[in-house]
N, C-alpha and C positions, 0 to 999 in steps of 0.2 A: 567476447561478449561480456556485458556487464548487467548485473541485476541491481536495480534500485529497490531495496527491501524496506518496507514499512511494517513494523511490528506494532500492533494495536491491542491494548487491553481495554475491554469494554465493561461497562456496568451491565450486568445481566439483563436488566429491564429493557435495554435497547437492542439486544443481540439480533433478533429477527428483523427489526426495522433497519439496523445498520447493514446487515447482509443484503437485504433487498435494495437499499439505497446504493450500496457499493456496486451491485450487479447491474442495476438499472440506470444509475446516474453517473457515479464517480468513475468507474472503470471505463465506460464508453467515452466519457469526457477526456480521460487520460489518453486513451487510444487516439482520439481525434486530434490531439496535439501533434501527432505524427512523430513524436520522439520515440515511442515505444512500439515494439513489434508484437509483443505478447504479454499477457498478464495472467498470473496465477494467484488465486485466493485460497489460502491454506489455513486450516485450523490447527493451532499448536496444541498438542495433547500432552499434558503432564498432570500429575496427581493433585496438586494443590490449586487448581484453577476453578474449582467448583463455583466460587462466588464471582469470579471475574474471568470470563472466557477470553482467550488471546488468539489473535489471528496474525498471519504474515501475508502481506500482499507483495508479490514479486513482479516488478515491471522490467521486462527485458529490453535492453538497448544494444545497439551494435558497436558503440564506442564511448570512451570516456568524454570525448568532446561533446557528444550529444547530451550526456548527463550534465556536464557543466552548463551547457546552454539551457537545458530544462530548468536547472536550479536557478540560474540567473533570470530567466524570462517568465517562467510559469509557476514554479513551485509554491511561492508565497500565495499567489492568487488561489490556487486549488486547495492548498492547506487551509486557508481562511474559510473556504466553503465548508469544510469538515467542522471547523471550530464553530462557525455560525449555526450549523445544523445540530451538533451534538454537544458542544461546550466541553465541560470537564468530565462528561460521561464516557469519553474516549481519550485515553492517554497513549500517545504514539511516539516512537523514535525511529529514525532512519539509519540504514547502513548501506554501504556499497559492497556488493559481492562481485568479485572478478572470477570468471570461469577459467580455471587452470586446465582442466581436461574433462572430457565426458566419456562415459563408458556405457555401452548398451549390449 
């Protein structure tokens, strides 16, 4: 299993709007691509984020091949929608997380 993780630091003035947009528009659109089987929206909690809240959005995929296909075919289109909507009020970076083991 692979997580495509997008960490986003927000201008506080758009936090509520961004969360609503992510939940109502962006995450459903990402799931509709059929690349992802699950999405988690997480708030990163650390002491110095008072001015700029930070979130991680984790998109679960079943394989590296699916991630490569998503990046090649859809990533720029969906990323540009975020840029068009929020501009520089959201700064994001992506990481690939590979699940080594899970324990419950």
